[in-house]
C-alpha positions in Angstrom: -9.9 2.3 -25.8 -11.3 -0.9 -24.4 -9.2 -2.6 -21.5 -9.4 -5.9 -20.3 -8.3 -7.5 -17.1 -8.0 -11.1 -16.6 -8.1 -13.3 -13.3 -8.5 -16.2 -11.9 -5.3 -18.3 -13.1 -3.4 -19.9 -10.4 -1.9 -23.7 -9.6 -4.0 -26.5 -9.7 -4.0 -30.4 -9.5 -4.9 -32.5 -12.5 -7.8 -33.0 -12.4 -8.9 -29.6 -10.7 -11.0 -26.6 -11.5 -10.6 -23.3 -12.2 -12.6 -20.3 -13.6 -11.1 -17.6 -15.1 -12.5 -13.9 -15.5 -11.8 -11.1 -17.9 -13.5 -7.9 -16.9 -14.1 -5.4 -19.8 -13.8 -1.3 -19.6 -16.9 -1.0 -21.1 -20.3 -2.5 -22.0 -19.7 -5.8 -23.8 -23.1 -6.1 -25.1 -22.6 -5.4 -28.7 -19.2 -6.7 -29.2 -18.4 -9.1 -32.1 -16.6 -11.7 -30.7 -15.1 -12.5 -27.5 -12.3 -15.4 -26.6 -10.0 -16.9 -24.9 -6.4 -17.6 -26.0 -3.2 -19.3 -24.2 0.3 -19.7 -24.9 2.5 -22.1 -23.5 6.3 -21.7 -23.2 8.2 -21.9 -26.3 4.7 -21.7 -28.6 2.4 -20.0 -30.4 -0.7 -18.2 -28.9 -3.7 -20.6 -29.9 -7.7 -20.1 -29.4 -9.1 -21.8 -26.6 -12.7 -21.1 -26.8 -14.6 -17.9 -28.9 -18.1 -17.0 -28.6 -19.6 -14.7 -31.2 -22.3 -11.9 -30.8 -24.9 -14.6 -31.6 -23.8 -16.7 -28.9 -21.9 -19.4 -31.3 -19.0 -20.7 -29.4 -16.0 -23.1 -31.1 -13.6 -24.7 -28.7 -10.5 -26.3 -29.5 -10.3 -29.7 -30.0 -8.2 -30.2 -27.1 -10.4 -28.4 -24.5 -14.1 -29.8 -25.8 -16.1 -31.1 -22.9 -14.0 -29.6 -20.2 -14.1 -26.1 -20.8 -16.9 -23.2 -21.3 -17.0 -19.7 -22.4 -19.9 -17.6 -21.1 -20.7 -13.9 -20.3 -22.7 -11.7 -18.1 -23.4 -8.5 -19.9 -24.4 -6.9 -16.3 -20.9 -7.5 -14.9 -19.1 -6.4 -18.6 -17.3 -9.6 -17.6 -16.7 -13.0 -19.6 -15.5 -15.9 -18.4 -13.6 -19.7 -19.0 -14.7 -22.2 -16.7 -11.8 -24.9 -17.0 -12.6 -28.5 -15.6 -10.7 -31.7 -15.6 -7.4 -29.7 -16.1 -4.2 -31.3 -17.1 -0.6 -30.7 -17.3 -1.2 -30.1 -21.0 -3.3 -27.1 -20.3 -0.6 -25.2 -18.5 -0.2 -21.7 -20.0 -0.4 -18.2 -20.0 -4.5 -17.4 -20.7 -5.2 -14.1 -22.7 -8.8 -12.6 -23.4 -9.3 -11.0 -26.6 -12.7 -8.6 -27.7 -13.4 -7.9 -31.3 -14.9 -4.6 -31.9 -15.0 -4.1 -35.4 -12.0 -4.1 -37.1 -9.9 -3.7 -33.8 -9.3 -6.5 -31.2 -8.0 -5.9 -27.5 -6.1 -8.3 -25.5 -5.8 -8.5 -21.4 -2.7 -9.0 -20.2 -2.5 -12.7 -19.8 -3.4 -14.7 -16.3 -0.7 -18.0 -15.6 -2.7 -20.8 -15.5 0.1 -24.0 -14.0 -1.5 -27.7 -13.7 0.7 -29.8 -11.5 0.9 -32.1 -8.9 
């Protein structure tokens, strides 16, 4: 069983930055994909950023140029650096990893962008 714990969410003003972390309970070196998703109230959960085993990254159009996904294999942790945050980025952010045919989710962390 793979466990994921997100951290780093909070309240930030528009234009500010946050870095989300997803700590994984085992080595992430061989994981297929790792990603960040978000869900705003009353909306579906959407992909924000994805990083493949081979290092290929994909981003939602709404966050391109502002968000960056990265990983630290030594710490079994991957990150979402979020810059120039906007009120529409407000949501619960979830991390997910794909391990073969299985996927595992974190519990979510709230990000609120408001003045």
